[in-house]
Residue, then its C-alpha position, 0 to 999 in steps of 0.5 A: x059917887x055915883x051908886x051902881x044902876x038898880x039891881x033890876x037893870x043890872x039883871x036885865x044887862x048879865x042874865x044873858x052872860x050869866x046864863x051862856x056860861x053857867x051852860x058852858x060850864x054846867x050845863x043846861x039843867x044845872x045851869x037853871x039853879x046856879x043862875x037863880x043862886x048867883x041872882x039871890x047871892x048878887x042881890x043880897x050883895x048888891x047894897x054893899x058893892x063898891x062904887x066903880x067895881x066892874x059889874x060884869x066881872x063881879x057876877x061872872x065871879x059869884x056864877x063861877x062860884x056857883x057853878x064850882x058848887x055844882x061840880x062839887x055836889x055832882x061829886x058827892x052824888x051817887x053813880x047810876x049803875x043804868x043807862x038813863x033815858x037821855x031827856x032833851x029839856x026846853x030853855x027857859x026862852x025856848x032857845x037852844x043853849x047852842x046857837x048854831x047845832x055848836x053842842x058838840x063844842x060845848x060837850x067839849x068844854x064842859x069836859x075840860x078840868x074846872x080851871x081850864x072850862x072856867x077860863x075858856x067860859x069866862x074869857x069867849x062868853x064873859x068876854x072878861x079880860x085875863x086879869x079878871x079871869x084870874x080874880x074870878x077864879x083866883x089865880x095869877x093873870x098869867x096862870x088864868x093866861x095859861x089855863x086858857x091857852x091848855x083849854x083852848x088847846x085841849x079842846x083844839x086836839x078834841x075838836x079836831x080828833 
């Protein structure tokens, strides 16, 4: 029976994918906290991980749950009455979150309903199949396909306008 790889190797292999998923889900500011919380939770559960588990799907499921927590927390915060100054935060590695100026696309993705946003991000950032997307967002495979389809249709309409 083989053991999962050492946690540091696991972290190195999946950090970029998790980071991109979280930025697309919650934005670059909240992604930092969600990223840390994701890997803290993963580190705690890692010793109990079953042999043969899909590590990418497992860690993206954790990231998805942390993103949902961030959205719920945002909904409980007070709403500002004035317009705050626009802050531009550099990324930890110095690169832009949106390659090749695609920030408008990711803003549109962040504007999707929760299930559609998660399905789109898990498919195109996490490169997960529908079965793993369904497990991550807690629905049937057919519902995951439908959420992905509806999310992509909505993005096409919004970006064409």
